[in-house]
PQR file with spaces between the fields and no chain letter, atoms N, CA, C, O and H, PARSE charges and radii, in Angstrom:
ATOM       1  N    MET     1       5.711   14.697  -10.233 -0.4000 1.5000
ATOM       2  CA   MET     1       5.274   14.003   -9.035 -0.0000 2.0000
ATOM       3  C    MET     1       6.050   14.557   -7.856  0.5500 1.7000
ATOM       4  O    MET     1       7.278   14.469   -7.816 -0.5500 1.4000
ATOM       5  N    LYS     2       5.347   15.120   -6.909 -0.4000 1.5000
ATOM       6  CA   LYS     2       6.046   15.750   -5.804 -0.0000 2.0000
ATOM       7  C    LYS     2       6.372   14.727   -4.730  0.5500 1.7000
ATOM       8  O    LYS     2       5.574   13.840   -4.425 -0.5500 1.4000
ATOM       9  H    LYS     2       4.351   15.192   -6.941  0.4000 1.0000
ATOM      10  N    LYS     3       7.551   14.870   -4.169 -0.4000 1.5000
ATOM      11  CA   LYS     3       8.046   13.941   -3.157 -0.0000 2.0000
ATOM      12  C    LYS     3       7.685   14.467   -1.778  0.5500 1.7000
ATOM      13  O    LYS     3       8.045   15.588   -1.421 -0.5500 1.4000
ATOM      14  H    LYS     3       8.199   15.590   -4.416  0.4000 1.0000
ATOM      15  N    THR     4       6.982   13.669   -1.012 -0.4000 1.5000
ATOM      16  CA   THR     4       6.630   14.052    0.347 -0.0000 2.0000
ATOM      17  C    THR     4       6.958   12.912    1.293  0.5500 1.7000
ATOM      18  O    THR     4       6.820   11.740    0.943 -0.5500 1.4000
ATOM      19  H    THR     4       6.689   12.758   -1.301  0.4000 1.0000
ATOM      20  N    THR     5       7.390   13.261    2.481 -0.4000 1.5000
ATOM      21  CA   THR     5       7.673   12.265    3.498 -0.0000 2.0000
ATOM      22  C    THR     5       6.341   11.785    4.062  0.5500 1.7000
ATOM      23  O    THR     5       5.492   12.595    4.432 -0.5500 1.4000
ATOM      24  H    THR     5       7.502   14.214    2.766  0.4000 1.0000
ATOM      25  N    PRO     6       6.157   10.463    4.127 -0.5600 1.5000
ATOM      26  CA   PRO     6       4.879    9.967    4.642  0.2800 2.0000
ATOM      27  C    PRO     6       4.710   10.278    6.128  0.5500 1.7000
ATOM      28  O    PRO     6       5.669   10.267    6.899 -0.5500 1.4000
ATOM      29  N    LYS     7       3.459   10.555    6.506 -0.4000 1.5000
ATOM      30  CA   LYS     7       3.136   10.820    7.909 -0.0000 2.0000
ATOM      31  C    LYS     7       3.081    9.525    8.700  0.5500 1.7000
ATOM      32  O    LYS     7       3.407    9.481    9.886 -0.5500 1.4000
ATOM      33  H    LYS     7       2.679   10.564    5.879  0.4000 1.0000
ATOM      34  N    ASN     8       2.660    8.470    8.009 -0.4000 1.5000
ATOM      35  CA   ASN     8       2.515    7.178    8.661 -0.0000 2.0000
ATOM      36  C    ASN     8       2.458    6.079    7.600  0.5500 1.7000
ATOM      37  O    ASN     8       2.560    6.351    6.404 -0.5500 1.4000
ATOM      38  H    ASN     8       2.396    8.506    7.045  0.4000 1.0000
ATOM      39  N    TYR     9       2.297    4.864    8.046 -0.4000 1.5000
ATOM      40  CA   TYR     9       2.284    3.708    7.155 -0.0000 2.0000
ATOM      41  C    TYR     9       1.179    3.825    6.105  0.5500 1.7000
ATOM      42  O    TYR     9       1.408    3.569    4.923 -0.5500 1.4000
ATOM      43  H    TYR     9       2.214    4.644    9.017  0.4000 1.0000
ATOM      44  N    GLU    10      -0.010    4.211    6.540 -0.4000 1.5000
ATOM      45  CA   GLU    10      -1.144    4.321    5.615 -0.0000 2.0000
ATOM      46  C    GLU    10      -0.900    5.387    4.553  0.5500 1.7000
ATOM      47  O    GLU    10      -1.254    5.206    3.388 -0.5500 1.4000
ATOM      48  H    GLU    10      -0.196    4.419    7.500  0.4000 1.0000
ATOM      49  N    ASP    11      -0.298    6.492    4.960 -0.4000 1.5000
ATOM      50  CA   ASP    11       0.027    7.551    4.012 -0.0000 2.0000
ATOM      51  C    ASP    11       1.038    7.044    2.983  0.5500 1.7000
ATOM      52  O    ASP    11       0.927    7.355    1.797 -0.5500 1.4000
ATOM      53  H    ASP    11      -0.011    6.640    5.907  0.4000 1.0000
ATOM      54  N    ALA    12       2.014    6.272    3.431 -0.4000 1.5000
ATOM      55  CA   ALA    12       3.008    5.707    2.512 -0.0000 2.0000
ATOM      56  C    ALA    12       2.341    4.779    1.507  0.5500 1.7000
ATOM      57  O    ALA    12       2.681    4.801    0.323 -0.5500 1.4000
ATOM      58  H    ALA    12       2.104    6.020    4.395  0.4000 1.0000
ATOM      59  N    LEU    13       1.398    3.965    1.964 -0.4000 1.5000
ATOM      60  CA   LEU    13       0.682    3.069    1.051 -0.0000 2.0000
ATOM      61  C    LEU    13      -0.121    3.855    0.024  0.5500 1.7000
ATOM      62  O    LEU    13      -0.166    3.477   -1.147 -0.5500 1.4000
ATOM      63  H    LEU    13       1.122    3.947    2.925  0.4000 1.0000
ATOM      64  N    THR    14      -0.754    4.939    0.448 -0.4000 1.5000
ATOM      65  CA   THR    14      -1.518    5.779   -0.469 -0.0000 2.0000
ATOM      66  C    THR    14      -0.599    6.391   -1.524  0.5500 1.7000
ATOM      67  O    THR    14      -0.938    6.426   -2.707 -0.5500 1.4000
ATOM      68  H    THR    14      -0.718    5.246    1.399  0.4000 1.0000
ATOM      69  N    GLN    15       0.562    6.872   -1.091 -0.4000 1.5000
ATOM      70  CA   GLN    15       1.521    7.432   -2.038 -0.0000 2.0000
ATOM      71  C    GLN    15       1.996    6.363   -3.021  0.5500 1.7000
ATOM      72  O    GLN    15       2.119    6.626   -4.217 -0.5500 1.4000
ATOM      73  H    GLN    15       0.837    6.843   -0.130  0.4000 1.0000
ATOM      74  N    LEU    16       2.261    5.161   -2.518 -0.4000 1.5000
ATOM      75  CA   LEU    16       2.678    4.062   -3.393 -0.0000 2.0000
ATOM      76  C    LEU    16       1.603    3.735   -4.423  0.5500 1.7000
ATOM      77  O    LEU    16       1.908    3.484   -5.589 -0.5500 1.4000
ATOM      78  H    LEU    16       2.161    4.947   -1.547  0.4000 1.0000
ATOM      79  N    GLN    17       0.354    3.739   -3.993 -0.4000 1.5000
ATOM      80  CA   GLN    17      -0.748    3.455   -4.908 -0.0000 2.0000
ATOM      81  C    GLN    17      -0.827    4.519   -6.006  0.5500 1.7000
ATOM      82  O    GLN    17      -1.040    4.194   -7.174 -0.5500 1.4000
ATOM      83  H    GLN    17       0.106    3.943   -3.045  0.4000 1.0000
ATOM      84  N    THR    18      -0.655    5.779   -5.633 -0.4000 1.5000
ATOM      85  CA   THR    18      -0.681    6.869   -6.615 -0.0000 2.0000
ATOM      86  C    THR    18       0.454    6.718   -7.622  0.5500 1.7000
ATOM      87  O    THR    18       0.250    6.878   -8.825 -0.5500 1.4000
ATOM      88  H    THR    18      -0.482    6.043   -4.684  0.4000 1.0000
ATOM      89  N    ILE    19       1.646    6.410   -7.126 -0.4000 1.5000
ATOM      90  CA   ILE    19       2.798    6.208   -8.010 -0.0000 2.0000
ATOM      91  C    ILE    19       2.536    5.043   -8.957  0.5500 1.7000
ATOM      92  O    ILE    19       2.782    5.147  -10.159 -0.5500 1.4000
ATOM      93  H    ILE    19       1.812    6.281   -6.148  0.4000 1.0000
ATOM      94  N    THR    20       2.044    3.952   -8.424 -0.4000 1.5000
ATOM      95  CA   THR    20       1.774    2.755   -9.229 -0.0000 2.0000
ATOM      96  C    THR    20       0.765    3.056  -10.330  0.5500 1.7000
ATOM      97  O    THR    20       0.960    2.667  -11.482 -0.5500 1.4000
ATOM      98  H    THR    20       1.844    3.868   -7.448  0.4000 1.0000
ATOM      99  N    GLU    21      -0.311    3.748   -9.974 -0.4000 1.5000
ATOM     100  CA   GLU    21      -1.334    4.082  -10.966 -0.0000 2.0000
ATOM     101  C    GLU    21      -0.771    4.976  -12.065  0.5500 1.7000
ATOM     102  O    GLU    21      -1.058    4.768  -13.243 -0.5500 1.4000
ATOM     103  H    GLU    21      -0.469    4.064   -9.039  0.4000 1.0000
ATOM     104  N    SER    22       0.028    5.969  -11.685 -0.4000 1.5000
ATOM     105  CA   SER    22       0.623    6.869  -12.680 -0.0000 2.0000
ATOM     106  C    SER    22       1.535    6.109  -13.623  0.5500 1.7000
ATOM     107  O    SER    22       1.533    6.349  -14.831 -0.5500 1.4000
ATOM     108  H    SER    22       0.262    6.139  -10.728  0.4000 1.0000
ATOM     109  N    MET    23       2.312    5.194  -13.069 -0.4000 1.5000
ATOM     110  CA   MET    23       3.242    4.429  -13.902 -0.0000 2.0000
ATOM     111  C    MET    23       2.485    3.434  -14.794  0.5500 1.7000
ATOM     112  O    MET    23       2.880    3.210  -15.938 -0.5500 1.4000
ATOM     113  H    MET    23       2.313    4.999  -12.088  0.4000 1.0000
ATOM     114  N    GLN    24       1.427    2.852  -14.291 -0.4000 1.5000
ATOM     115  CA   GLN    24       0.653    1.901  -15.082 -0.0000 2.0000
ATOM     116  C    GLN    24      -0.087    2.592  -16.228  0.5500 1.7000
ATOM     117  O    GLN    24      -0.287    1.994  -17.285 -0.5500 1.4000
ATOM     118  H    GLN    24       1.107    3.034  -13.361  0.4000 1.0000
ATOM     119  N    ASN    25      -0.488    3.828  -16.028 -0.4000 1.5000
ATOM     120  CA   ASN    25      -1.222    4.575  -17.047 -0.0000 2.0000
ATOM     121  C    ASN    25      -0.300    5.252  -18.053  0.5500 1.7000
ATOM     122  O    ASN    25      -0.759    5.939  -18.966 -0.5500 1.4000
ATOM     123  H    ASN    25      -0.325    4.314  -15.169  0.4000 1.0000
ATOM     124  N    ASN    26       0.996    5.054  -17.881 -0.4000 1.5000
ATOM     125  CA   ASN    26       1.984    5.684  -18.761 -0.0000 2.0000
ATOM     126  C    ASN    26       1.803    7.201  -18.822  0.5500 1.7000
ATOM     127  O    ASN    26       1.998    7.825  -19.865 -0.5500 1.4000
ATOM     128  H    ASN    26       1.369    4.496  -17.140  0.4000 1.0000
ATOM     129  N    ASP    27       1.421    7.781  -17.671 -0.4000 1.5000
ATOM     130  CA   ASP    27       1.192    9.225  -17.601 -0.0000 2.0000
ATOM     131  C    ASP    27       2.483   10.021  -17.432  0.5500 1.7000
ATOM     132  O    ASP    27       2.462   11.248  -17.516 -0.5500 1.4000
ATOM     133  H    ASP    27       1.262    7.274  -16.824  0.4000 1.0000
ATOM     134  N    LEU    28       3.603    9.342  -17.196 -0.4000 1.5000
ATOM     135  CA   LEU    28       4.823   10.044  -16.846 -0.0000 2.0000
ATOM     136  C    LEU    28       5.876    9.946  -17.942  0.5500 1.7000
ATOM     137  O    LEU    28       6.066    8.882  -18.532 -0.5500 1.4000
ATOM     138  H    LEU    28       3.619    8.345  -17.128  0.4000 1.0000
ATOM     139  N    PRO    29       6.561   11.055  -18.216 -0.5600 1.5000
ATOM     140  CA   PRO    29       7.727   10.986  -19.096  0.2800 2.0000
ATOM     141  C    PRO    29       8.802   10.126  -18.423  0.5500 1.7000
ATOM     142  O    PRO    29       8.755    9.909  -17.213 -0.5500 1.4000
ATOM     143  N    LEU    30       9.754    9.646  -19.197 -0.4000 1.5000
ATOM     144  CA   LEU    30      10.761    8.709  -18.710 -0.0000 2.0000
ATOM     145  C    LEU    30      11.472    9.203  -17.457  0.5500 1.7000
ATOM     146  O    LEU    30      11.598    8.451  -16.490 -0.5500 1.4000
ATOM     147  H    LEU    30       9.792    9.823  -20.180  0.4000 1.0000
ATOM     148  N    GLU    31      11.936   10.437  -17.449 -0.4000 1.5000
ATOM     149  CA   GLU    31      12.679   10.954  -16.287 -0.0000 2.0000
ATOM     150  C    GLU    31      11.797   11.009  -15.044  0.5500 1.7000
ATOM     151  O    GLU    31      12.254   10.701  -13.943 -0.5500 1.4000
ATOM     152  H    GLU    31      11.834   11.048  -18.234  0.4000 1.0000
ATOM     153  N    GLU    32      10.541   11.397  -15.216 -0.4000 1.5000
ATOM     154  CA   GLU    32       9.618   11.442  -14.087 -0.0000 2.0000
ATOM     155  C    GLU    32       9.278   10.036  -13.618  0.5500 1.7000
ATOM     156  O    GLU    32       9.108    9.808  -12.420 -0.5500 1.4000
ATOM     157  H    GLU    32      10.170   11.647  -16.110  0.4000 1.0000
ATOM     158  N    ALA    33       9.179    9.096  -14.542 -0.4000 1.5000
ATOM     159  CA   ALA    33       8.909    7.709  -14.180 -0.0000 2.0000
ATOM     160  C    ALA    33      10.053    7.144  -13.345  0.5500 1.7000
ATOM     161  O    ALA    33       9.823    6.415  -12.380 -0.5500 1.4000
ATOM     162  H    ALA    33       9.317    9.281  -15.515  0.4000 1.0000
ATOM     163  N    LEU    34      11.290    7.485  -13.720 -0.4000 1.5000
ATOM     164  CA   LEU    34      12.448    7.030  -12.956 -0.0000 2.0000
ATOM     165  C    LEU    34      12.426    7.621  -11.551  0.5500 1.7000
ATOM     166  O    LEU    34      12.687    6.917  -10.576 -0.5500 1.4000
ATOM     167  H    LEU    34      11.476    8.077  -14.503  0.4000 1.0000
ATOM     168  N    ALA    35      12.114    8.912  -11.444 -0.4000 1.5000
ATOM     169  CA   ALA    35      12.032    9.566  -10.134 -0.0000 2.0000
ATOM     170  C    ALA    35      10.909    8.936   -9.303  0.5500 1.7000
ATOM     171  O    ALA    35      11.064    8.727   -8.100 -0.5500 1.4000
ATOM     172  H    ALA    35      11.902    9.484  -12.236  0.4000 1.0000
ATOM     173  N    ALA    36       9.790    8.637   -9.945 -0.4000 1.5000
ATOM     174  CA   ALA    36       8.667    8.007   -9.236 -0.0000 2.0000
ATOM     175  C    ALA    36       9.058    6.621   -8.748  0.5500 1.7000
ATOM     176  O    ALA    36       8.704    6.221   -7.638 -0.5500 1.4000
ATOM     177  H    ALA    36       9.663    8.806  -10.922  0.4000 1.0000
ATOM     178  N    TYR    37       9.794    5.885   -9.590 -0.4000 1.5000
ATOM     179  CA   TYR    37      10.258    4.555   -9.196 -0.0000 2.0000
ATOM     180  C    TYR    37      11.170    4.648   -7.975  0.5500 1.7000
ATOM     181  O    TYR    37      11.035    3.865   -7.035 -0.5500 1.4000
ATOM     182  H    TYR    37      10.081    6.209  -10.491  0.4000 1.0000
ATOM     183  N    GLN    38      12.093    5.601   -7.989 -0.4000 1.5000
ATOM     184  CA   GLN    38      12.994    5.789   -6.851 -0.0000 2.0000
ATOM     185  C    GLN    38      12.220    6.163   -5.592  0.5500 1.7000
ATOM     186  O    GLN    38      12.521    5.670   -4.505 -0.5500 1.4000
ATOM     187  H    GLN    38      12.203    6.238   -8.753  0.4000 1.0000
ATOM     188  N    GLN    39      11.231    7.027   -5.738 -0.4000 1.5000
ATOM     189  CA   GLN    39      10.402    7.412   -4.594 -0.0000 2.0000
ATOM     190  C    GLN    39       9.631    6.196   -4.089  0.5500 1.7000
ATOM     191  O    GLN    39       9.493    6.000   -2.882 -0.5500 1.4000
ATOM     192  H    GLN    39      10.986    7.427   -6.621  0.4000 1.0000
ATOM     193  N    GLY    40       9.138    5.394   -5.002 -0.4000 1.5000
ATOM     194  CA   GLY    40       8.426    4.177   -4.618 -0.0000 2.0000
ATOM     195  C    GLY    40       9.313    3.235   -3.826  0.5500 1.7000
ATOM     196  O    GLY    40       8.865    2.628   -2.853 -0.5500 1.4000
ATOM     197  H    GLY    40       9.251    5.553   -5.983  0.4000 1.0000
ATOM     198  N    GLN    41      10.565    3.107   -4.235 -0.4000 1.5000
ATOM     199  CA   GLN    41      11.513    2.254   -3.511 -0.0000 2.0000
ATOM     200  C    GLN    41      11.713    2.777   -2.088  0.5500 1.7000
ATOM     201  O    GLN    41      11.758    1.995   -1.139 -0.5500 1.4000
ATOM     202  H    GLN    41      10.929    3.599   -5.025  0.4000 1.0000
ATOM     203  N    GLU    42      11.834    4.091   -1.940 -0.4000 1.5000
ATOM     204  CA   GLU    42      11.990    4.687   -0.610 -0.0000 2.0000
ATOM     205  C    GLU    42      10.750    4.438    0.249  0.5500 1.7000
ATOM     206  O    GLU    42      10.858    4.164    1.445 -0.5500 1.4000
ATOM     207  H    GLU    42      11.798    4.727   -2.711  0.4000 1.0000
ATOM     208  N    LEU    43       9.583    4.536   -0.368 -0.4000 1.5000
ATOM     209  CA   LEU    43       8.337    4.289    0.375 -0.0000 2.0000
ATOM     210  C    LEU    43       8.231    2.828    0.800  0.5500 1.7000
ATOM     211  O    LEU    43       7.770    2.535    1.903 -0.5500 1.4000
ATOM     212  H    LEU    43       9.496    4.758   -1.339  0.4000 1.0000
ATOM     213  N    VAL    44       8.653    1.916   -0.063 -0.4000 1.5000
ATOM     214  CA   VAL    44       8.643    0.492    0.289 -0.0000 2.0000
ATOM     215  C    VAL    44       9.562    0.253    1.483  0.5500 1.7000
ATOM     216  O    VAL    44       9.197   -0.467    2.413 -0.5500 1.4000
ATOM     217  H    VAL    44       9.028    2.154   -0.960  0.4000 1.0000
ATOM     218  N    GLN    45      10.749    0.849    1.464 -0.4000 1.5000
ATOM     219  CA   GLN    45      11.676    0.704    2.593 -0.0000 2.0000
ATOM     220  C    GLN    45      11.071    1.280    3.871  0.5500 1.7000
ATOM     221  O    GLN    45      11.212    0.696    4.945 -0.5500 1.4000
ATOM     222  H    GLN    45      11.046    1.433    0.709  0.4000 1.0000
ATOM     223  N    TYR    46      10.403    2.416    3.755 -0.4000 1.5000
ATOM     224  CA   TYR    46       9.735    3.034    4.906 -0.0000 2.0000
ATOM     225  C    TYR    46       8.696    2.079    5.476  0.5500 1.7000
ATOM     226  O    TYR    46       8.634    1.875    6.688 -0.5500 1.4000
ATOM     227  H    TYR    46      10.288    2.891    2.882  0.4000 1.0000
ATOM     228  N    CYS    47       7.880    1.495    4.602 -0.4000 1.5000
ATOM     229  CA   CYS    47       6.836    0.565    5.048 -0.0000 2.0000
ATOM     230  C    CYS    47       7.442   -0.666    5.714  0.5500 1.7000
ATOM     231  O    CYS    47       6.941   -1.134    6.737 -0.5500 1.4000
ATOM     232  H    CYS    47       7.931    1.661    3.617  0.4000 1.0000
ATOM     233  N    GLN    48       8.516   -1.186    5.135 -0.4000 1.5000
ATOM     234  CA   GLN    48       9.171   -2.350    5.730 -0.0000 2.0000
ATOM     235  C    GLN    48       9.718   -2.018    7.112  0.5500 1.7000
ATOM     236  O    GLN    48       9.635   -2.836    8.028 -0.5500 1.4000
ATOM     237  H    GLN    48       8.922   -0.806    4.304  0.4000 1.0000
ATOM     238  N    GLN    49      10.274   -0.826    7.264 -0.4000 1.5000
ATOM     239  CA   GLN    49      10.793   -0.403    8.559 -0.0000 2.0000
ATOM     240  C    GLN    49       9.663   -0.293    9.584  0.5500 1.7000
ATOM     241  O    GLN    49       9.800   -0.747   10.720 -0.5500 1.4000
ATOM     242  H    GLN    49      10.341   -0.161    6.519  0.4000 1.0000
ATOM     243  N    LYS    50       8.549    0.313    9.174 -0.4000 1.5000
ATOM     244  CA   LYS    50       7.421    0.464   10.094 -0.0000 2.0000
ATOM     245  C    LYS    50       6.863   -0.897   10.509  0.5500 1.7000
ATOM     246  O    LYS    50       6.523   -1.107   11.673 -0.5500 1.4000
ATOM     247  H    LYS    50       8.438    0.682    8.252  0.4000 1.0000
ATOM     248  N    LEU    51       6.770   -1.816    9.551 -0.4000 1.5000
ATOM     249  CA   LEU    51       6.277   -3.154    9.878 -0.0000 2.0000
ATOM     250  C    LEU    51       7.222   -3.863   10.840  0.5500 1.7000
ATOM     251  O    LEU    51       6.770   -4.568   11.742 -0.5500 1.4000
ATOM     252  H    LEU    51       7.046   -1.645    8.605  0.4000 1.0000
ATOM     253  N    ALA    52       8.528   -3.685   10.659 -0.4000 1.5000
ATOM     254  CA   ALA    52       9.503   -4.298   11.560 -0.0000 2.0000
ATOM     255  C    ALA    52       9.354   -3.721   12.972  0.5500 1.7000
ATOM     256  O    ALA    52       9.439   -4.450   13.961 -0.5500 1.4000
ATOM     257  H    ALA    52       8.895   -3.113    9.926  0.4000 1.0000
ATOM     258  N    GLU    53       9.132   -2.405   13.055 -0.4000 1.5000
ATOM     259  CA   GLU    53       8.940   -1.776   14.365 -0.0000 2.0000
ATOM     260  C    GLU    53       7.696   -2.324   15.056  0.5500 1.7000
ATOM     261  O    GLU    53       7.718   -2.611   16.253 -0.5500 1.4000
ATOM     262  H    GLU    53       9.063   -1.813   12.252  0.4000 1.0000
ATOM     263  N    VAL    54       6.614   -2.467   14.297 -0.4000 1.5000
ATOM     264  CA   VAL    54       5.369   -2.986   14.873 -0.0000 2.0000
ATOM     265  C    VAL    54       5.568   -4.425   15.329  0.5500 1.7000
ATOM     266  O    VAL    54       5.094   -4.822   16.394 -0.5500 1.4000
ATOM     267  H    VAL    54       6.596   -2.234   13.325  0.4000 1.0000
ATOM     268  N    GLU    55       6.271   -5.198   14.514 -0.4000 1.5000
ATOM     269  CA   GLU    55       6.525   -6.590   14.871 -0.0000 2.0000
ATOM     270  C    GLU    55       7.290   -6.680   16.186  0.5500 1.7000
ATOM     271  O    GLU    55       7.003   -7.544   17.014 -0.5500 1.4000
ATOM     272  H    GLU    55       6.656   -4.875   13.649  0.4000 1.0000
ATOM     273  N    GLN    56       8.265   -5.788   16.381 -0.4000 1.5000
ATOM     274  CA   GLN    56       9.040   -5.784   17.619 -0.0000 2.0000
ATOM     275  C    GLN    56       8.182   -5.416   18.823  0.5500 1.7000
ATOM     276  O    GLN    56       8.445   -5.865   19.938 -0.5500 1.4000
ATOM     277  H    GLN    56       8.498   -5.086   15.709  0.4000 1.0000
ATOM     278  N    LYS    57       7.166   -4.608   18.599 -0.4000 1.5000
ATOM     279  CA   LYS    57       6.309   -4.159   19.695 -0.0000 2.0000
ATOM     280  C    LYS    57       5.107   -5.081   19.922  0.5500 1.7000
ATOM     281  O    LYS    57       4.283   -4.864   20.810 -0.5500 1.4000
ATOM     282  H    LYS    57       6.953   -4.243   17.692  0.4000 1.0000
ATOM     283  N    LEU    58       5.045   -6.096   19.101 -0.4000 1.5000
ATOM     284  CA   LEU    58       3.934   -7.022   19.219 -0.0000 2.0000
ATOM     285  C    LEU    58       3.829   -7.535   20.650  0.5500 1.7000
ATOM     286  O    LEU    58       4.824   -7.917   21.265 -0.5500 1.4000
ATOM     287  H    LEU    58       5.714   -6.272   18.379  0.4000 1.0000
ATOM     288  N    GLN    59       2.643   -7.535   21.149 -0.4000 1.5000
ATOM     289  CA   GLN    59       2.467   -7.958   22.537 -0.0000 2.0000
ATOM     290  C    GLN    59       1.685   -9.256   22.592  0.5500 1.7000
ATOM     291  O    GLN    59       0.841   -9.532   21.739 -0.5500 1.4000
ATOM     292  H    GLN    59       1.834   -7.224   20.650  0.4000 1.0000
ATOM     293  N    VAL    60       1.977  -10.035   23.596 -0.4000 1.5000
ATOM     294  CA   VAL    60       1.258  -11.284   23.787 -0.0000 2.0000
ATOM     295  C    VAL    60       0.543  -11.253   25.134  0.5500 1.7000
ATOM     296  O    VAL    60       0.984  -10.602   26.081 -0.5500 1.4000
ATOM     297  H    VAL    60       2.663   -9.811   24.289  0.4000 1.0000
ATOM     298  N    LEU    61      -0.536  -11.952   25.189 -0.4000 1.5000
ATOM     299  CA   LEU    61      -1.306  -12.041   26.417 -0.0000 2.0000
ATOM     300  C    LEU    61      -0.736  -13.174   27.262  0.5500 1.7000
ATOM     301  O    LEU    61      -0.666  -14.318   26.813 -0.5500 1.4000
ATOM     302  H    LEU    61      -0.894  -12.481   24.419  0.4000 1.0000
ATOM     303  N    ASP    62      -0.332  -12.853   28.483 -0.4000 1.5000
ATOM     304  CA   ASP    62       0.263  -13.856   29.361 -0.0000 2.0000
ATOM     305  C    ASP    62      -0.287  -13.662   30.768  0.5500 1.7000
ATOM     306  O    ASP    62       0.030  -12.680   31.439 -0.5500 1.4000
ATOM     307  H    ASP    62      -0.389  -11.924   28.848  0.4000 1.0000
ATOM     308  N    ASN    63      -1.105  -14.594   31.202 -0.4000 1.5000
ATOM     309  CA   ASN    63      -1.711  -14.536   32.529 -0.0000 2.0000
ATOM     310  C    ASN    63      -2.465  -13.233   32.767  0.5500 1.7000
ATOM     311  O    ASN    63      -2.386  -12.646   33.846 -0.5500 1.4000
ATOM     312  H    ASN    63      -1.363  -15.391   30.657  0.4000 1.0000
ATOM     313  N    GLY    64      -3.197  -12.789   31.750 -0.4000 1.5000
ATOM     314  CA   GLY    64      -4.022  -11.591   31.904 -0.0000 2.0000
ATOM     315  C    GLY    64      -3.260  -10.286   31.792  0.5500 1.7000
ATOM     316  O    GLY    64      -3.865   -9.219   31.897 -0.5500 1.4000
ATOM     317  H    GLY    64      -3.261  -13.266   30.873  0.4000 1.0000
ATOM     318  N    GLU    65      -1.964  -10.334   31.586 -0.4000 1.5000
ATOM     319  CA   GLU    65      -1.170   -9.119   31.453 -0.0000 2.0000
ATOM     320  C    GLU    65      -0.594   -9.036   30.055  0.5500 1.7000
ATOM     321  O    GLU    65      -0.145  -10.031   29.487 -0.5500 1.4000
ATOM     322  H    GLU    65      -1.473  -11.201   31.501  0.4000 1.0000
ATOM     323  N    LEU    66      -0.616   -7.836   29.517 -0.4000 1.5000
ATOM     324  CA   LEU    66       0.023   -7.628   28.225 -0.0000 2.0000
ATOM     325  C    LEU    66       1.491   -7.303   28.457  0.5500 1.7000
ATOM     326  O    LEU    66       1.830   -6.468   29.296 -0.5500 1.4000
ATOM     327  H    LEU    66      -0.981   -7.027   29.978  0.4000 1.0000
ATOM     328  N    LYS    67       2.342   -7.961   27.716 -0.4000 1.5000
ATOM     329  CA   LYS    67       3.759   -7.627   27.793 -0.0000 2.0000
ATOM     330  C    LYS    67       4.373   -7.777   26.418  0.5500 1.7000
ATOM     331  O    LYS    67       3.850   -8.497   25.567 -0.5500 1.4000
ATOM     332  H    LYS    67       2.067   -8.639   27.034  0.4000 1.0000
ATOM     333  N    GLU    68       5.481   -7.097   26.205 -0.4000 1.5000
ATOM     334  CA   GLU    68       6.119   -7.149   24.902 -0.0000 2.0000
ATOM     335  C    GLU    68       6.653   -8.538   24.623  0.5500 1.7000
ATOM     336  O    GLU    68       7.192   -9.206   25.505 -0.5500 1.4000
ATOM     337  H    GLU    68       5.907   -6.513   26.896  0.4000 1.0000
ATOM     338  N    LEU    69       6.495   -8.954   23.396 -0.4000 1.5000
ATOM     339  CA   LEU    69       6.987  -10.248   22.956 -0.0000 2.0000
ATOM     340  C    LEU    69       8.493  -10.161   22.801  0.5500 1.7000
ATOM     341  O    LEU    69       8.998   -9.294   22.087 -0.5500 1.4000
ATOM     342  H    LEU    69       6.057   -8.411   22.679  0.4000 1.0000
ATOM     343  N    LYS    70       9.212  -11.050   23.462 -0.4000 1.5000
ATOM     344  CA   LYS    70      10.666  -11.106   23.349 -0.0000 2.0000
ATOM     345  C    LYS    70      11.028  -12.167   22.347  0.5500 1.7000
ATOM     346  O    LYS    70      10.812  -13.357   22.580 -0.5500 1.4000
ATOM     347  H    LYS    70       8.802  -11.754   24.043  0.4000 1.0000
ATOM     348  N    LEU    71      11.587  -11.734   21.218 -0.4000 1.5000
ATOM     349  CA   LEU    71      11.993  -12.677   20.186 -0.0000 2.0000
ATOM     350  C    LEU    71      13.447  -13.050   20.409  0.5500 1.7000
ATOM     351  O    LEU    71      14.279  -12.196   20.713 -0.5500 1.4000
ATOM     352  H    LEU    71      11.763  -10.768   21.029  0.4000 1.0000
ATOM     353  N    ASP    72      13.741  -14.308   20.258 -0.4000 1.5000
ATOM     354  CA   ASP    72      15.108  -14.795   20.394 -0.0000 2.0000
ATOM     355  C    ASP    72      15.912  -14.308   19.202  0.5500 1.7000
ATOM     356  O    ASP    72      15.619  -14.688   18.068 -0.5500 1.4000
ATOM     357  H    ASP    72      13.065  -15.002   20.010  0.4000 1.0000
ATOM     358  N    GLU    73      16.916  -13.481   19.431 -0.4000 1.5000
ATOM     359  CA   GLU    73      17.667  -12.868   18.348 -0.0000 2.0000
ATOM     360  C    GLU    73      18.651  -13.819   17.684  0.5500 1.7000
ATOM     361  O    GLU    73      19.264  -13.446   16.683 -0.5500 1.4000
ATOM     362  H    GLU    73      17.154  -13.173   20.352  0.4000 1.0000
ATOM     363  N    GLU    74      18.825  -15.018   18.192 -0.4000 1.5000
ATOM     364  CA   GLU    74      19.753  -15.976   17.601 -0.0000 2.0000
ATOM     365  C    GLU    74      19.165  -16.622   16.358  0.5500 1.7000
ATOM     366  O    GLU    74      19.904  -17.228   15.583 -0.5500 1.4000
ATOM     367  H    GLU    74      18.327  -15.321   19.004  0.4000 1.0000
ATOM     368  N    HIS    75      17.858  -16.512   16.142 -0.4000 1.5000
ATOM     369  CA   HIS    75      17.209  -17.159   14.981 -0.0000 2.0000
ATOM     370  C    HIS    75      17.356  -16.316   13.776  0.5500 1.7000
ATOM     371  O    HIS    75      16.880  -16.685   12.703 -0.5500 1.4000
ATOM     372  H    HIS    75      17.257  -16.020   16.771  0.4000 1.0000
């Protein structure tokens, strides 16, 4: 299983799906399965990071103007 850096969130999800299918089908020898699992963990972290970035950029409509949502960091 070749390791590639995802281009974007959707690409990471596609890679995760491929890894999951390979592992579910028992197509991988133990060492390759471990490497695939590690790659999957990295992809999950990548996706979580991208989702956090999008959440921070979330915009709200206020009086007809779009502006970035300011979240109170004390929560």
